[in-house]
Biopython code that builds the backbone (N, CA, C, O; Angstrom):
import numpy as np
from Bio.PDB.StructureBuilder import StructureBuilder

atoms = [
    (1, "MET", "N", (0.856, -1.179, -0.016)),
    (1, "MET", "CA", (0.010, -0.025, 0.015)),
    (1, "MET", "C", (0.889, 1.264, 0.011)),
    (1, "MET", "O", (1.757, 1.421, 0.870)),
    (2, "PRO", "N", (0.651, 2.186, -0.968)),
    (2, "PRO", "CA", (1.483, 3.364, -1.034)),
    (2, "PRO", "C", (1.263, 4.325, 0.157)),
    (2, "PRO", "O", (0.192, 4.367, 0.762)),
    (3, "THR", "N", (2.306, 5.077, 0.458)),
    (3, "THR", "CA", (2.226, 6.032, 1.545)),
    (3, "THR", "C", (1.539, 7.296, 0.986)),
    (3, "THR", "O", (1.415, 7.473, -0.226)),
    (4, "LYS", "N", (1.098, 8.165, 1.911)),
    (4, "LYS", "CA", (0.495, 9.424, 1.494)),
    (4, "LYS", "C", (1.457, 10.283, 0.659)),
    (4, "LYS", "O", (1.068, 10.965, -0.288)),
    (5, "LYS", "N", (2.757, 10.211, 1.070)),
    (5, "LYS", "CA", (3.785, 10.942, 0.325)),
    (5, "LYS", "C", (3.910, 10.455, -1.102)),
    (5, "LYS", "O", (4.013, 11.256, -2.031)),
    (6, "GLU", "N", (3.900, 9.096, -1.286)),
    (6, "GLU", "CA", (3.992, 8.523, -2.599)),
    (6, "GLU", "C", (2.729, 8.883, -3.457)),
    (6, "GLU", "O", (2.846, 9.171, -4.648)),
    (7, "LEU", "N", (1.571, 8.860, -2.843)),
    (7, "LEU", "CA", (0.314, 9.232, -3.545)),
    (7, "LEU", "C", (0.366, 10.693, -3.944)),
    (7, "LEU", "O", (-0.046, 11.053, -5.046)),
    (8, "TYR", "N", (0.860, 11.522, -3.072)),
    (8, "TYR", "CA", (0.985, 12.973, -3.347)),
    (8, "TYR", "C", (1.917, 13.168, -4.545)),
    (8, "TYR", "O", (1.600, 13.955, -5.437)),
    (9, "ALA", "N", (3.009, 12.502, -4.587)),
    (9, "ALA", "CA", (3.956, 12.622, -5.738)),
    (9, "ALA", "C", (3.308, 12.159, -7.017)),
    (9, "ALA", "O", (3.489, 12.794, -8.056)),
    (10, "LYS", "N", (2.547, 11.061, -6.980)),
    (10, "LYS", "CA", (1.866, 10.533, -8.165)),
    (10, "LYS", "C", (0.805, 11.545, -8.640)),
    (10, "LYS", "O", (0.654, 11.778, -9.840)),
    (11, "ALA", "N", (0.072, 12.145, -7.678)),
    (11, "ALA", "CA", (-0.940, 13.135, -8.029)),
    (11, "ALA", "C", (-0.304, 14.328, -8.712)),
    (11, "ALA", "O", (-0.866, 14.874, -9.661)),
    (12, "LYS", "N", (0.836, 14.727, -8.249)),
    (12, "LYS", "CA", (1.531, 15.837, -8.878)),
    (12, "LYS", "C", (1.986, 15.498, -10.303)),
    (12, "LYS", "O", (1.959, 16.340, -11.201)),
    (13, "GLU", "N", (2.412, 14.213, -10.484)),
    (13, "GLU", "CA", (2.774, 13.766, -11.842)),
    (13, "GLU", "C", (1.579, 13.892, -12.816)),
    (13, "GLU", "O", (1.746, 14.217, -13.991)),
    (14, "PHE", "N", (0.389, 13.629, -12.292)),
    (14, "PHE", "CA", (-0.821, 13.740, -13.096)),
    (14, "PHE", "C", (-1.279, 15.196, -13.279)),
    (14, "PHE", "O", (-2.178, 15.482, -14.069)),
    (15, "GLY", "N", (-0.646, 16.101, -12.539)),
    (15, "GLY", "CA", (-0.976, 17.506, -12.660)),
    (15, "GLY", "C", (-2.186, 17.894, -11.838)),
    (15, "GLY", "O", (-2.795, 18.933, -12.095)),
    (16, "LEU", "N", (-2.549, 17.086, -10.854)),
    (16, "LEU", "CA", (-3.722, 17.410, -10.025)),
    (16, "LEU", "C", (-3.402, 18.604, -9.103)),
    (16, "LEU", "O", (-2.303, 18.730, -8.564)),
    (17, "LYS", "N", (-4.388, 19.446, -8.957)),
    (17, "LYS", "CA", (-4.202, 20.608, -8.081)),
    (17, "LYS", "C", (-5.065, 20.466, -6.859)),
    (17, "LYS", "O", (-6.103, 19.807, -6.906)),
    (18, "GLY", "N", (-4.653, 21.079, -5.749)),
    (18, "GLY", "CA", (-5.425, 21.060, -4.524)),
    (18, "GLY", "C", (-5.377, 19.776, -3.760)),
    (18, "GLY", "O", (-6.217, 19.537, -2.892)),
    (19, "VAL", "N", (-4.392, 18.923, -4.068)),
    (19, "VAL", "CA", (-4.320, 17.618, -3.435)),
    (19, "VAL", "C", (-3.715, 17.668, -2.049)),
    (19, "VAL", "O", (-3.820, 16.700, -1.296)),
    (20, "SER", "N", (-3.083, 18.778, -1.698)),
    (20, "SER", "CA", (-2.447, 18.876, -0.374)),
    (20, "SER", "C", (-3.484, 18.836, 0.738)),
    (20, "SER", "O", (-3.158, 18.453, 1.861)),
    (21, "ARG", "N", (-4.730, 19.222, 0.455)),
    (21, "ARG", "CA", (-5.737, 19.262, 1.447)),
    (21, "ARG", "C", (-6.559, 17.960, 1.585)),
    (21, "ARG", "O", (-7.445, 17.857, 2.434)),
    (22, "LEU", "N", (-6.240, 16.970, 0.725)),
    (22, "LEU", "CA", (-6.937, 15.709, 0.733)),
    (22, "LEU", "C", (-6.369, 14.780, 1.788)),
    (22, "LEU", "O", (-5.175, 14.798, 2.085)),
    (23, "ASN", "N", (-7.278, 13.944, 2.361)),
    (23, "ASN", "CA", (-6.760, 12.899, 3.243)),
    (23, "ASN", "C", (-6.230, 11.770, 2.379)),
    (23, "ASN", "O", (-6.380, 11.809, 1.157)),
    (24, "LYS", "N", (-5.629, 10.789, 2.973)),
    (24, "LYS", "CA", (-5.000, 9.702, 2.223)),
    (24, "LYS", "C", (-5.979, 8.963, 1.360)),
    (24, "LYS", "O", (-5.660, 8.656, 0.211)),
    (25, "GLN", "N", (-7.162, 8.659, 1.859)),
    (25, "GLN", "CA", (-8.155, 7.886, 1.097)),
    (25, "GLN", "C", (-8.594, 8.692, -0.141)),
    (25, "GLN", "O", (-8.657, 8.152, -1.246)),
    (26, "ALA", "N", (-8.891, 9.962, 0.049)),
    (26, "ALA", "CA", (-9.349, 10.827, -1.075)),
    (26, "ALA", "C", (-8.228, 10.960, -2.110)),
    (26, "ALA", "O", (-8.473, 10.958, -3.316)),
    (27, "LEU", "N", (-6.983, 11.077, -1.605)),
    (27, "LEU", "CA", (-5.829, 11.218, -2.499)),
    (27, "LEU", "C", (-5.652, 9.948, -3.321)),
    (27, "LEU", "O", (-5.377, 10.004, -4.519)),
    (28, "GLU", "N", (-5.818, 8.771, -2.642)),
    (28, "GLU", "CA", (-5.705, 7.499, -3.327)),
    (28, "GLU", "C", (-6.781, 7.378, -4.389)),
    (28, "GLU", "O", (-6.504, 6.934, -5.503)),
    (29, "GLU", "N", (-7.984, 7.761, -4.066)),
    (29, "GLU", "CA", (-9.097, 7.693, -5.058)),
    (29, "GLU", "C", (-8.850, 8.622, -6.269)),
    (29, "GLU", "O", (-9.179, 8.261, -7.398)),
    (30, "ALA", "N", (-8.278, 9.801, -6.038)),
    (30, "ALA", "CA", (-7.975, 10.713, -7.137)),
    (30, "ALA", "C", (-6.927, 10.102, -8.046)),
    (30, "ALA", "O", (-7.031, 10.199, -9.268)),
    (31, "VAL", "N", (-5.919, 9.472, -7.461)),
    (31, "VAL", "CA", (-4.868, 8.850, -8.264)),
    (31, "VAL", "C", (-5.422, 7.662, -9.018)),
    (31, "VAL", "O", (-5.040, 7.448, -10.168)),
    (32, "ILE", "N", (-6.282, 6.900, -8.438)),
    (32, "ILE", "CA", (-6.916, 5.749, -9.099)),
    (32, "ILE", "C", (-7.732, 6.243, -10.286)),
    (32, "ILE", "O", (-7.671, 5.635, -11.355)),
    (33, "ILE", "N", (-8.480, 7.303, -10.140)),
    (33, "ILE", "CA", (-9.289, 7.862, -11.216)),
    (33, "ILE", "C", (-8.373, 8.262, -12.371)),
    (33, "ILE", "O", (-8.685, 7.978, -13.527)),
    (34, "CYS", "N", (-7.253, 8.915, -12.078)),
    (34, "CYS", "CA", (-6.310, 9.312, -13.098)),
    (34, "CYS", "C", (-5.685, 8.137, -13.802)),
    (34, "CYS", "O", (-5.521, 8.159, -15.022)),
    (35, "CYS", "N", (-5.330, 7.101, -13.048)),
    (35, "CYS", "CA", (-4.777, 5.904, -13.631)),
    (35, "CYS", "C", (-5.803, 5.207, -14.559)),
    (35, "CYS", "O", (-5.453, 4.759, -15.650)),
    (36, "ALA", "N", (-7.058, 5.126, -14.113)),
    (36, "ALA", "CA", (-8.128, 4.582, -14.910)),
    (36, "ALA", "C", (-8.315, 5.352, -16.196)),
    (36, "ALA", "O", (-8.516, 4.771, -17.262)),
    (37, "ASN", "N", (-8.247, 6.667, -16.084)),
    (37, "ASN", "CA", (-8.353, 7.559, -17.204)),
    (37, "ASN", "C", (-7.281, 7.235, -18.245)),
    (37, "ASN", "O", (-7.583, 7.073, -19.428)),
    (38, "ASP", "N", (-6.024, 7.140, -17.795)),
    (38, "ASP", "CA", (-4.952, 6.820, -18.714)),
    (38, "ASP", "C", (-5.120, 5.471, -19.361)),
    (38, "ASP", "O", (-4.930, 5.312, -20.567)),
    (39, "TRP", "N", (-5.482, 4.492, -18.540)),
    (39, "TRP", "CA", (-5.704, 3.130, -19.047)),
    (39, "TRP", "C", (-6.811, 3.120, -20.109)),
    (39, "TRP", "O", (-6.650, 2.524, -21.174)),
    (40, "PHE", "N", (-7.911, 3.770, -19.815)),
    (40, "PHE", "CA", (-9.034, 3.779, -20.765)),
    (40, "PHE", "C", (-8.658, 4.456, -22.070)),
    (40, "PHE", "O", (-8.995, 3.961, -23.145)),
    (41, "ASN", "N", (-7.955, 5.597, -21.986)),
    (41, "ASN", "CA", (-7.548, 6.288, -23.194)),
    (41, "ASN", "C", (-6.554, 5.469, -24.002)),
    (41, "ASN", "O", (-6.575, 5.505, -25.233)),
    (42, "ASP", "N", (-5.694, 4.739, -23.328)),
    (42, "ASP", "CA", (-4.720, 3.886, -24.031)),
    (42, "ASP", "C", (-5.366, 2.756, -24.796)),
    (42, "ASP", "O", (-4.993, 2.506, -25.942)),
    (43, "ILE", "N", (-6.341, 2.049, -24.192)),
    (43, "ILE", "CA", (-6.905, 0.881, -24.849)),
    (43, "ILE", "C", (-8.069, 1.174, -25.742)),
    (43, "ILE", "O", (-8.296, 0.450, -26.712)),
    (44, "ALA", "N", (-8.817, 2.210, -25.452)),
    (44, "ALA", "CA", (-10.021, 2.476, -26.237)),
    (44, "ALA", "C", (-9.860, 3.652, -27.174)),
    (44, "ALA", "O", (-10.664, 3.802, -28.093)),
    (45, "GLY", "N", (-8.866, 4.484, -26.986)),
    (45, "GLY", "CA", (-8.714, 5.618, -27.831)),
    (45, "GLY", "C", (-9.779, 6.694, -27.593)),
    (45, "GLY", "O", (-9.834, 7.694, -28.309)),
    (46, "ASN", "N", (-10.606, 6.479, -26.598)),
    (46, "ASN", "CA", (-11.586, 7.464, -26.271)),
    (46, "ASN", "C", (-11.027, 8.498, -25.371)),
    (46, "ASN", "O", (-9.842, 8.455, -25.039)),
    (47, "LYS", "N", (-11.862, 9.459, -24.949)),
    (47, "LYS", "CA", (-11.356, 10.560, -24.131)),
    (47, "LYS", "C", (-12.225, 10.768, -22.910)),
    (47, "LYS", "O", (-13.438, 10.945, -23.024)),
    (48, "ILE", "N", (-11.613, 10.748, -21.754)),
    (48, "ILE", "CA", (-12.290, 11.095, -20.513)),
    (48, "ILE", "C", (-11.666, 12.419, -20.005)),
    (48, "ILE", "O", (-10.447, 12.549, -19.896)),
    (49, "ILE", "N", (-12.530, 13.373, -19.705)),
    (49, "ILE", "CA", (-12.065, 14.647, -19.186)),
    (49, "ILE", "C", (-12.428, 14.745, -17.727)),
    (49, "ILE", "O", (-13.607, 14.664, -17.381)),
    (50, "ILE", "N", (-11.456, 14.914, -16.867)),
    (50, "ILE", "CA", (-11.725, 15.098, -15.412)),
    (50, "ILE", "C", (-11.625, 16.591, -15.157)),
    (50, "ILE", "O", (-10.549, 17.177, -15.280)),
    (51, "HIS", "N", (-12.732, 17.198, -14.807)),
    (51, "HIS", "CA", (-12.776, 18.629, -14.614)),
    (51, "HIS", "C", (-12.370, 19.019, -13.223)),
    (51, "HIS", "O", (-11.701, 20.039, -13.053)),
    (52, "ASP", "N", (-12.741, 18.257, -12.216)),
    (52, "ASP", "CA", (-12.508, 18.660, -10.824)),
    (52, "ASP", "C", (-12.449, 17.419, -9.995)),
    (52, "ASP", "O", (-13.410, 16.649, -9.982)),
    (53, "VAL", "N", (-11.348, 17.185, -9.292)),
    (53, "VAL", "CA", (-11.156, 15.961, -8.489)),
    (53, "VAL", "C", (-12.114, 15.993, -7.306)),
    (53, "VAL", "O", (-12.649, 14.947, -6.937)),
    (54, "SER", "N", (-12.351, 17.151, -6.699)),
    (54, "SER", "CA", (-13.209, 17.163, -5.501)),
    (54, "SER", "C", (-14.696, 16.906, -5.860)),
    (54, "SER", "O", (-15.456, 16.414, -5.026)),
    (55, "ASN", "N", (-15.089, 17.230, -7.062)),
    (55, "ASN", "CA", (-16.474, 16.992, -7.487)),
    (55, "ASN", "C", (-16.314, 16.380, -8.912)),
    (55, "ASN", "O", (-16.388, 17.082, -9.921)),
    (56, "VAL", "N", (-16.096, 15.070, -8.945)),
    (56, "VAL", "CA", (-15.717, 14.408, -10.200)),
    (56, "VAL", "C", (-16.837, 14.488, -11.239)),
    (56, "VAL", "O", (-17.960, 14.047, -10.998)),
    (57, "ASP", "N", (-16.508, 15.055, -12.387)),
    (57, "ASP", "CA", (-17.377, 15.242, -13.507)),
    (57, "ASP", "C", (-16.669, 14.596, -14.700)),
    (57, "ASP", "O", (-15.682, 15.121, -15.215)),
    (58, "ILE", "N", (-17.194, 13.449, -15.126)),
    (58, "ILE", "CA", (-16.473, 12.709, -16.196)),
    (58, "ILE", "C", (-17.308, 12.794, -17.481)),
    (58, "ILE", "O", (-18.520, 12.577, -17.480)),
    (59, "GLU", "N", (-16.613, 13.116, -18.566)),
    (59, "GLU", "CA", (-17.209, 13.146, -19.877)),
    (59, "GLU", "C", (-16.626, 12.029, -20.682)),
    (59, "GLU", "O", (-15.404, 11.912, -20.772)),
    (60, "VAL", "N", (-17.471, 11.184, -21.285)),
    (60, "VAL", "CA", (-16.985, 10.042, -22.030)),
    (60, "VAL", "C", (-17.597, 10.013, -23.426)),
    (60, "VAL", "O", (-18.815, 10.062, -23.594)),
    (61, "ASP", "N", (-16.694, 9.930, -24.446)),
    (61, "ASP", "CA", (-17.188, 9.745, -25.770)),
    (61, "ASP", "C", (-17.408, 8.202, -25.962)),
    (61, "ASP", "O", (-16.480, 7.411, -25.796)),
    (62, "VAL", "N", (-18.617, 7.824, -26.304)),
    (62, "VAL", "CA", (-18.954, 6.405, -26.376)),
    (62, "VAL", "C", (-18.720, 5.884, -27.777)),
    (62, "VAL", "O", (-19.123, 6.511, -28.757)),
    (63, "MET", "N", (-18.085, 4.765, -27.871)),
    (63, "MET", "CA", (-17.816, 4.139, -29.181)),
    (63, "MET", "C", (-18.576, 2.841, -29.277)),
    (63, "MET", "O", (-18.476, 1.992, -28.392)),
    (64, "ASP", "N", (-19.343, 2.677, -30.351)),
    (64, "ASP", "CA", (-20.059, 1.429, -30.553)),
    (64, "ASP", "C", (-19.082, 0.380, -31.104)),
    (64, "ASP", "O", (-18.622, 0.487, -32.241)),
    (65, "MET", "N", (-18.774, -0.620, -30.293)),
    (65, "MET", "CA", (-17.801, -1.641, -30.684)),
    (65, "MET", "C", (-18.494, -2.957, -30.997)),
    (65, "MET", "O", (-17.852, -4.005, -31.066)),
    (66, "SER", "N", (-19.820, -2.897, -31.187)),
    (66, "SER", "CA", (-20.563, -4.127, -31.453)),
    (66, "SER", "C", (-20.395, -4.663, -32.876)),
    (66, "SER", "O", (-20.713, -5.819, -33.154)),
    (67, "GLY", "N", (-19.890, -3.809, -33.774)),
    (67, "GLY", "CA", (-19.701, -4.269, -35.147)),
    (67, "GLY", "C", (-20.923, -4.093, -36.009)),
    (67, "GLY", "O", (-20.890, -4.443, -37.188)),
    (68, "ASN", "N", (-22.007, -3.561, -35.466)),
    (68, "ASN", "CA", (-23.232, -3.380, -36.271)),
    (68, "ASN", "C", (-23.223, -2.055, -36.976)),
    (68, "ASN", "O", (-24.168, -1.731, -37.696)),
]
sb = StructureBuilder()
sb.init_structure("model")
sb.init_model(0)
sb.init_chain("A")
sb.init_seg("    ")
for serial, (resi, resn, name, xyz) in enumerate(atoms, 1):
    if name == "N":
        sb.init_residue(resn, " ", resi, " ")
    sb.init_atom(name, np.array(xyz, "f"), 0.0, 1.0, " ", f" {name:<3s}", serial, name[0])
structure = sb.get_structure()
């Protein structure tokens, strides 16, 4: 399990702002959301925009992959 210091460093790598006021659990959730965002964009080529970590607002472009 990462320390709060490690999570804070990762959040800074993602360019998150205002993370110094977050507790460890909220910081971990913010980092997980950013990691999921990167993963999704890598495999699907879609785009998720995270507007605000404290009030998560996610925009997703949906792709029909059913082949129809």
